[in-house]
C-alpha positions, 0 to 999 in steps of 0.5 A, spaced: 524 564 520 517 565 517 512 569 519 505 568 518 499 573 520 492 570 522 488 576 523 492 580 528 496 575 531 503 574 528 506 567 528 514 566 528 516 559 525 523 559 528 524 552 524 523 555 517 528 558 513 534 556 508 538 550 511 545 547 509 546 540 506 549 535 511 554 532 507 558 539 506 565 540 510 565 545 515 570 549 511 565 549 505 559 551 511 563 557 514 564 559 506 557 559 505 555 562 511 560 568 509 557 569 503 550 567 503 546 573 507 539 568 507 544 563 511 547 568 516 540 571 517 537 564 519 535 562 526 538 555 529 534 556 536 536 549 539 542 545 535 540 538 532 533 539 534 531 533 530 530 526 529 532 521 524 525 519 522 519 522 525 518 524 532 512 522 536 512 525 543 515 532 546 515 534 554 518 540 557 521 538 564 517 541 570 523 546 572 523 548 564 530 547 563 530 541 559 526 539 553 525 531 552 523 528 545 522 521 543 522 518 536 525 514 530 528 510 527 532 507 531 527 509 537 530 514 541 529 519 546 533 526 546 534 531 552 536 538 550 538 543 555 535 550 554 541 554 557 546 551 553 541 550 547 544 543 545 543 536 546 544 534 553 544 526 551 541 521 547 539 514 549 536 508 544 530 504 546 529 496 543 522 499 541 518 505 539 515 509 545 508 510 545 508 515 551 512 518 557 512 521 563 517 526 567 517 524 574 522 529 577 523 536 576 528 535 571 530 529 567 533 525 573 527 520 573 523 518 567 518 512 565 517 511 558 511 506 555 513 502 549 508 499 544 511 492 546 508 493 553 514 495 556 515 500 562 522 503 562 524 507 567 530 511 566 535 516 571 540 521 570 545 516 568 541 511 564 536 506 564 534 503 571 529 498 570 524 495 565 518 491 566 512 489 562 505 491 563 499 485 562 495 489 556 498 494 551 498 501 554 496 508 551 497 513 556 500 514 563 499 518 569 503 519 576 499 520 582 504 524 587 501 522 594 501 515 593 507 514 588 502 510 583 503 510 576 496 509 573 496 505 566 490 505 561 490 502 555 486 496 551 484 493 558 478 495 561 482 495 568 486 501 570 493 498 572 496 501 578 504 500 579 506 503 586 514 505 585 515 506 592 514 498 593 515 496 586 509 492 585 503 492 581 497 493 586 490 491 585 487 495 579 481 499 578 475 495 575 471 498 570 465 496 565 469 499 559 472 496 553 478 500 554 481 507 555 485 512 550 487 517 555 488 519 562 489 526 566 490 527 574 487 533 577 493 538 579 490 540 585 485 535 589 489 529 585 482 526 582 483 521 576 480 522 569 480 517 564 477 517 557 474 511 554 473 508 547 465 508 549 465 516 549 465 517 557 469 520 562 470 516 568 472 519 575 476 516 580 478 518 587 485 514 588 484 515 596 478 510 597 479 507 590 472 508 588 469 511 582 466 518 583 462 519 577 461 518 570 460 523 564 457 521 558 460 526 552 458 522 546 451 524 547 453 531 547 456 530 540 450 529 534 450 528 527 457 525 526 459 519 522 464 516 527 463 515 534 466 520 538 471 516 543 475 520 548 482 521 545 485 527 550 483 530 557 487 536 560 485 539 567 485 547 567 485 548 575 481 544 580 474 545 577 475 546 569 477 540 564 478 540 557 476 533 553 477 532 546 474 527 541 476 522 535 471 526 531 475 533 532 471 536 538 473 539 544 468 540 550 470 545 556 466 542 562 465 544 569 466 538 573 460 540 578 456 539 572 454 534 566 453 540 561 459 542 557 460 550 558 462 550 550 463 545 544 468 547 539 469 543 532 475 543 529 472 541 522 477 536 520 474 530 522 480 528 525 482 526 532 484 531 538 490 529 540 492 534 545 489 540 549 493 545 553 490 551 557 494 558 557 490 561 563 494 568 562 490 570 556 484 565 557 485 561 551 485 554 549 490 550 544 487 544 541 491 539 536 489 534 531 494 531 526 493 537 521 493 543 525 493 547 532 487 551 533 488 557 539 481 559 541 477 563 546 475 559 552 469 562 553 466 564 546 470 559 542 472 564 537 478 562 533 484 567 534 490 564 531 492 557 528 498 553 526 498 549 520 502 542 519 507 541 513 506 534 515 502 531 521 503 533 528 504 528 533 504 532 540 506 539 542 508 542 549 508 549 551 512 553 556 508 556 561 507 563 561 510 564 555 508 564 547 513 558 545 511 552 542 514 546 540 512 540 535 513 533 534 511 531 527 512 526 522 518 529 519 525 530 521 525 536 523 521 538 530 518 545 529 518 551 534 513 557 533 513 563 537 507 567 538 508 574 542 501 575 543 500 569 548 506 571 552 514 573 552 519 569 550 522 565 555 528 567 559 533 563 555 531 566 549 530 573 551 533 575 545 527 573 541 523 579 543 527 584 540 528 580 533 521 579 532 519 586 533 524 588 527 523 582 522 518 582 516 515 576 513 519 572 509 518 566 504 521 560 507 526 557 501 527 550 499 533 546 502 539 546 497 537 552 493 544 553 491 545 545 488 541 542 482 540 534 483 541 531 476 541 523 474 546 520 471 543 520 464 542 528 465 549 528 466 551 525 460 546 529 456 549 535 459 557 533 457 559 533 465 560 525 466 567 526 465 567 530 472 565 523 476 569 522 482 571 529 482 569 534 488 565 538 483 559 532 483 556 529 490 553 522 489 547 522 492 541 516 491 541 515 484 544 521 481 549 527 483 548 534 486 551 539 482 553 547 483 547 551 480 552 556 477 556 550 473 549 547 471 546 553 468 553 554 464 552 547 462 545 548 460 547 554 456 553 550 452 548 544 450 542 548 448 545 555 445 538 557 442 534 556 449 535 564 450 532 565 443 526 560 444 525 564 451 525 571 447 520 569 442 515 567 447 516 573 451 515 577 444 509 573 443 506 574 450 507 582 449 503 581 442 498 578 446 498 583 451 497 589 446 492 586 442 486 588 447 488 595 445 486 594 438 479 595 436 475 588 436 469 585 434 467 582 440 463 575 440 459 573 446 458 566 443 463 561 447 467 556 444 465 551 448 458 547 447 457 552 442 450 549 440 447 549 447 449 556 448 446 559 441 439 556 443 439 559 450 441 566 446 436 565 441 431 564 447 433 571 450 433 574 443 426 572 442 424 575 449 420 568 451 419 568 458 421 561 461 421 558 469 428 556 468 433 561 469 438 562 463 445 558 464 449 563 461 448 568 466 448 563 472 455 563 475 454 556 477 454 553 470 460 558 468 465 552 467 460 549 462 462 554 457 469 555 458 472 549 461 473 544 455 472 538 460 465 540 460 464 539 452 458 535 450 461 528 447 457 526 441 459 520 440 457 516 446 451 511 446 447 516 451 447 522 447 446 518 440 439 515 444 438 522 446 439 526 439 432 524 436 429 528 442 434 534 441 432 534 433 425 533 435 425 540 439 428 543 433 423 541 428 417 543 433 419 550 431 419 550 424 412 546 424 409 552 429 411 557 423 408 552 418 401 552 421 401 559 419 401 557 411 398 550 410 395 545 414 399 539 417 398 532 414 395 528 420 396 521 416 403 519 418 406 513 415 407 507 420 410 502 415 416 500 420 414 495 426 418 495 432 422 488 434 424 491 441 417 492 444 420 490 451 424 496 451 420 501 447 413 501 448 408 505 444 402 508 447 395 509 443 395 516 446 402 518 444 402 524 439 405 524 433 411 527 435 412 522 440 411 516 435 416 519 430 421 521 436 420 513 438 421 510 431 428 514 431 430 512 437 429 505 436 433 506 429 439 509 433 438 503 438 439 498 433 444 501 429 448 502 436 447 494 437 449 492 430 456 496 431 457 492 438 456 486 435 460 487 429 466 489 434 465 483 438 466 479 432 472 482 430 475 482 436 473 474 438 478 469 434 475 463 430 473 457 434 478 451 434 475 444 431 474 439 435 479 434 432 485 439 434 488 437 440 493 441 444 500 438 445 504 443 449 501 446 454 506 452 456 501 458 453 494 459 455 491 458 448 493 450 449 488 449 454 482 450 449 478 454 455 474 457 449 469 451 448 468 450 456 463 455 459 459 455 466 453 458 465 451 457 472 457 461 475 456 469 477 460 473 473 457 480 475 463 481 481 470 483 481 472 477 485 476 471 482 475 465 485 476 457 483 468 457 481 469 462 476 476 462 474 476 459 467 470 463 466 473 469 467 480 467 464 479 470 457 476 477 459 482 478 463 487 476 458 483 481 453 484 486 458 492 485 459 492 485 451 488 492 451 491 496 457 496 501 457 499 499 464 497 494 470 497 496 477 498 490 482 498 489 490 498 483 494 496 480 501 500 475 504 500 470 510 506 474 513 512 479 512 519 478 512 522 481 519 526 487 518 529 487 525 536 484 522 536 490 517 542 495 518 542 502 516 548 501 512 546 495 509 547 495 501 541 493 496 544 486 496 544 485 503 537 487 504 535 482 498 539 476 501 536 478 508 529 479 506 529 472 502 531 468 508 526 471 513 520 471 508 521 464 505 515 460 507 510 465 507 505 466 501 501 471 497 493 469 498 490 475 495 492 479 488 489 485 486 489 487 479 487 493 475 488 495 468 488 502 465 486 503 458 487 509 454 481 511 450 483 513 443 478 518 442 480 522 448 485 522 454 480 519 459 482 513 462 478 507 463 479 502 469 477 495 471 479 491 477 479 484 479 480 481 486 483 474 486 483 469 492 489 465 492 490 458 496 494 452 494 490 446 492 495 441 492 495 435 498 503 436 499 502 444 499 505 447 506 506 454 508 507 459 514 503 464 517 504 470 522 499 471 527 499 478 527 499 478 519 492 474 520 489 478 525 491 484 521 487 481 515 481 479 519 481 486 522 480 489 515 474 484 513 478 479 509 474 473 508 478 467 510 472 462 508 472 464 501 480 463 501 480 456 504 473 454 500 474 457 493 481 460 493 484 459 486 491 454 485 498 456 483 504 452 481 511 454 478 514 452 472 517 445 474 510 443 477 506 445 471 511 441 467 510 435 471 502 436 472 502 436 464 507 429 463 502 426 468 496 428 464 499 426 457 501 419 460 494 417 462 492 420 455 496 416 451 495 410 456 488 410 454 489 411 447 493 405 447 487 401 450 482 404 445 486 401 439 487 394 443 480 394 444 478 395 437 482 390 434 481 385 440 476 379 438 472 374 443 477 372 449 477 366 453 476 369 460 475 362 464 483 361 465 483 368 469 484 368 476 478 373 479 478 375 486 473 370 490 467 374 492 466 375 500 459 373 503 457 380 505 459 383 498 455 377 494 448 381 494 451 387 492 454 384 486 448 380 484 444 386 484 449 389 480 449 383 474 441 384 474 442 392 472 447 390 467 443 385 464 437 389 463 441 394 459 443 388 454 436 386 454 434 393 452 429 395 458 434 400 461 439 405 457 444 405 463 446 403 470 449 408 475 453 405 481 454 410 487 457 410 494 462 404 492 468 403 495 474 401 491 474 394 492 466 393 490 468 397 484 474 392 482 469 386 483 464 390 478 469 391 473 471 383 474 463 382 473 463 385 467 469 382 464 467 375 466 460 375 464 458 381 459 465 381 455 464 386 449 457 387 451 457 393 455 462 400 456 464 403 462 465 410 464 466 414 470 464 421 472 466 426 478 461 429 482 462 436 485 463 433 492 469 429 489 465 422 489 466 418 483 460 414 479 461 408 475 456 408 469 455 402 465 451 402 458 450 398 452 457 397 448 459 403 444 462 404 437 470 406 436 468 412 434 463 414 440 469 411 444 474 416 441 469 422 442 468 420 449 476 420 450 476 427 447 471 430 452 475 426 457 481 430 455 478 437 455 476 436 462 482 434 464 485 440 460 480 444 464 482 441 470 490 442 469 488 449 468 485 450 474 491 446 478 496 451 474 491 457 476 494 463 478 500 462 473 496 462 467 494 470 468 502 471 470 504 468 464 500 472 460 502 479 463 509 477 463 508 475 455 505 482 454 511 486 457 506 491 459 508 496 465 506 493 471 506 498 477 506 497 484 507 500 491 513 498 495 512 492 491 519 488 493 515 482 497 509 482 492 514 481 486 518 475 491 512 471 492 509 472 485 516 469 482 516 464 488 509 461 487 508 461 479 515 461 476 521 459 480 524 459 487 528 465 488 536 465 487 541 466 492 545 470 488 543 478 487 544 479 480 541 472 478 535 475 482 535 482 478 536 478 471 530 473 473 526 479 475 527 483 468 526 477 464 519 475 468 517 483 468 521 487 464 518 493 465 516 495 473 515 502 476 514 502 484 510 509 486 513 509 493 520 510 489 517 516 485 514 519 492 521 518 495 525 521 490 529 527 490 524 531 485 518 529 490 521 528 497 520 535 499 513 534 497 511 528 501 512 527 508 510 520 508 510 515 503 505 510 505 500 509 500 494 512 503 498 518 506 500 519 498 493 519 496 491 524 501 497 528 499 495 528 491 488 531 493 492 537 495 496 542 491 500 542 486 497 536 484 490 536 479 485 530 480 485 525 474 479 524 471 477 516 470 471 511 469 470 504 470 468 500 464 464 495 468 460 497 474 461 490 477 469 491 476 470 498 480 472 501 486 470 508 489 475 513 492 469 515 497 468 508 499 475 506 501 477 499 502 484 499 505 488 493 505 483 489 500 489 487 494 484 490 488 483 496 492 490 498 494 492 496 486 486 501 484 489 506 489 497 505 486 495 506 479 491 512 480 497 515 484 501 514 478 496 517 474 496 523 478 504 523 478 504 522 470 499 528 470 504 532 474 510 530 470 506 533 464 506 526 461 501 526 455 496 520 456 493 519 449 493 513 444 500 513 443 502 513 450 508 508 451 510 508 458 517 504 457 519 510 452 517 516 456 523 520 457 519 523 464 518 516 466 525 513 465 529 515 471 524 511 475 523 505 471 525 498 474 527 501 480 524 498 487 523 501 493 527 499 499 526 502 506 531 504 512 538 503 508 542 508 505 541 506 498 533 505 498 532 501 492 534 496 487 536 497 480 533 491 476 537 493 470 543 496 473 547 498 478 546 501 485 551 507 487 556 504 492 558 508 498 563 507 503 562 503 510 569 506 513 565 510 518 562 503 521 565 499 526 563 492 530 564 492 537 564 487 543 563 489 550 562 487 557 554 485 558 554 490 563 555 496 559 549 500 556 548 506 551 551 511 555 558 507 556 558 506 548 557 513 547 562 515 552 567 510 549 566 514 542 565 521 545 572 524 542 569 522 535 563 526 535 556 523 535 554 516 534 549 511 532 548 505 535 545 498 532 545 493 537 546 486 535 545 483 542 547 484 549 554 484 548 556 487 541 553 492 536 555 496 530 557 503 531 556 509 526 560 515 526 556 522 524 563 525 523 566 520 517 572 524 517 574 522 524 573 514 522 581 514 520 584 515 527 579 510 531 582 504 531 589 507 532 587 512 538 580 509 541 582 507 549 582 499 550 578 497 556 578 490 559 573 486 555 572 491 549 574 489 542 573 493 536 573 491 528 573 495 522 566 493 518 570 490 512 574 486 517 568 484 521 565 482 514 571 478 511 572 474 518 564 472 517 565 470 510 571 465 512 566 463 518 561 461 513 565 458 508 568 453 514 561 452 516 559 450 510 565 445 509 564 442 515 556 441 513 559 438 507 563 433 510 558 431 515 553 430 509 558 426 505 559 421 512 552 420 513 551 418 506 557 413 506 554 410 512 547 410 509 549 406 503 553 401 507 548 399 511 543 398 506 548 392 503 545 386 505 549 379 504 555 382 500 562 383 501 562 389 505 557 386 510 561 380 511 568 384 512 565 389 517 569 395 519 573 394 512 567 395 508 568 403 510 575 405 506 579 410 511 579 415 505 572 416 505 571 419 511 
């Protein structure tokens, strides 16, 4: 139990305290309870008051005897009997529950609204009926007098389902776009619904008409977001509370349009639920961050309950101080506030306990055990204990008893205590030093020169309008925190330095005036070459002129240094006569000689038009960076419906590979993180790359929900389709290169033949007869070409010709103007070709034109290879790449730009390691043992929000280029570039927390703090939640899993009854007649097959037996397919024989053994 004091109100958290690991046996749990006082003092109010993943909704039955809660994963509902303080029953669903209502006094009648638009009715024995709602629903309300179930959601209509007649009635039609919440007054049955437009509409179910409308949004001012209605709750017949998306709660009397009071949560989070405690006249309003308890007349806050993870729902027991919370965590929280009411009758012992219990600090889970990785186990010399009961395998390591761990550490590091003793002695000495006589210095260590100037001003007694910064607490950190130290090497300081020096010189000049006159003639020999930057005015004083000259001098020096650095970094240009032969590297494309000055490079978006111009810059960033973060957006996601909780990492990969094939990556975000040598500051540069296949034969699949999601988040599909850069894999690149090489070789041979060719007789050749409708075009072409030979025109251009007309002109030139003119073609932007005819070129000119054409073809090939060029450069650099939940990103990138994914799991890992040898997944770090108690959710945005809080520290960074930058204050979620930046920033904060030093010697692959997280890719919803690219994942037994077949009339409770003798089970449905059953009590798995009752139509197999039979079925199916394919090939080959022996022999043409 954990006690917190908020003012004079004591709040008891009954869910806090030390808990036992689940994998301990019952005997060890009893032993731990006998030995540990903290465990004996803990309070478990309700047994198994938790969900496998998260809890979404919670309700108390009207008779106050049952607590019902929904959660995931798998979606389910749990019913707790408060008289027995344990689970009454548990039922699973096919989809997640949005909300639910209890229609009877107890659990015997309930209705659940699912996220997939289904309404599911349950009775005492299980599911009764299931039907679908026309639109997505968000809230339910039950009108008792008419038996109408009212559903509101994304539709402007309020749907009515009459439960007595079992059919939908005419809906209430409104003018709103949709509704978020609804509630019915318990006294006069008035229905109130809250809209997304910030209004509350009141409907009378008796005459089916709208009574009134209340504009709540107009009462809330100065908000960044629109205050849509998110919750409504009636207190009595006249008063109601309204919650908004901006975190405001308004109390209304329904007879007035003006609110009685407006309460701001100050969290800018939507108010999810409101409740009233009428005995104490307080309001309980909850958002995802906290529950606030405040007086309904004055608005003064009396208490609050803050969430460790986001709250989803809460419920109270009337006339008591008991609260139950559903949250984004496994445990459902229980709080008790004595000042709001006594404890319920079924736990009245709490009143006596709370009077005696003092405040305690909740301890972390598994305090008596230490988690160590396999490498740490080897370092401690305990690797020989693998397989014994002293080590408990968990994820990528083991749990070790803390006493054994401490002994091992003292054995391996015998001088640890000596080091600790020396540190203690040094600390004691430092504490005694202030007692000695010391000469105190007021000069701070940080920004000493600035401080001395202010101290000089203070000593001289000079009065200034500005306050002394040394005495101002607001600027205290400027002289104490080293992060505020003035960097004298920056360009800004160097340009301001002459002014600062001039200010000091002015003091000397005032002293010199007392003794001698100042020379007014100032030599102005140097003339400015940068008048457009620094203009000199005639009225400037002598000091200004001198300062201007010094600034100009410093500016020229900076500019020379930049030019020298650019010359050193840029390699020497290649000669024109050097032609690339192999095109498997970026340098072979000769892209440095090609420039498009018309392209806009003041952007971070890389598209087809600017790809070639951006390429050298990105390649340079790859070479200079310390690591690269990436993220992708896709046309579809792999389905996770076939993922089982007991699947291995190999099975997870195989299923993802099958369901994700066909989708492609359409946007890639890259962020490069560079460590500055002179400091530990990090500089960033981000790019957002649009990717789209340009090949005519390219096909891919799209998932409607994924594209809608991208469109809702501002994805520019027009830019993707028109300007997305292309991609190809290794085989396609080689094919394109060979085709280009063949064309170039053929043209070179023709050039050699033409250079050695003499005057030919063209009269004997067969030319195409010119049709009548084409004679005029050919005659005009002949006149144009003749004018070139006569010297009247330099060249002739033929545009808008079809292929047949172009052929006729070529024959005209060969017949009438052989060896007198030369031809060439030019491609326009709209893919139209223009034929150019000019005076016969020399051999050297023809060779120069061929070289230019080859460069253009190399440029075109580079554009066709596209994204593969960047990824090959990243792969060759072997730099650390950082992603978040990046399995699909890697699979799509490797398929599109390298080679098809192998079906073999080990081949996939070796291929991934060969292409990207160093990978870090921030989702795996956040879900690891070191951080799992800190992060309640590992979603990227949730991870960033948690990293802004303690115990983490903010990481300082700067963007190199304002055009290649993002801001955390202006999030662009689900844009690949921003998500890659956010991923890399999260890693920086985690590195700082792990005490990794970021300096010029930082090498992530050699950092011992990062080795436990290297090359491990996070997975979801399975027992081994990661893929170890360079090693093997820990194995686990599936002896507790069984495959069962049963009649189609069976439901969840029938399966639970079948296995009730073996404890709680988890049911994973395969279809309507088969499922996987997992036992929670694994020690009972050995006796299931022997002792389970065999009902008619019920079959059971162990998981290993089921898997072996499945493999045999696959082998037989593959054999049948091969036989069928072979037979078809034989038939096809025989049917293609024309006039041969097999054709004449008929049936004998097919040997009997072939089929």
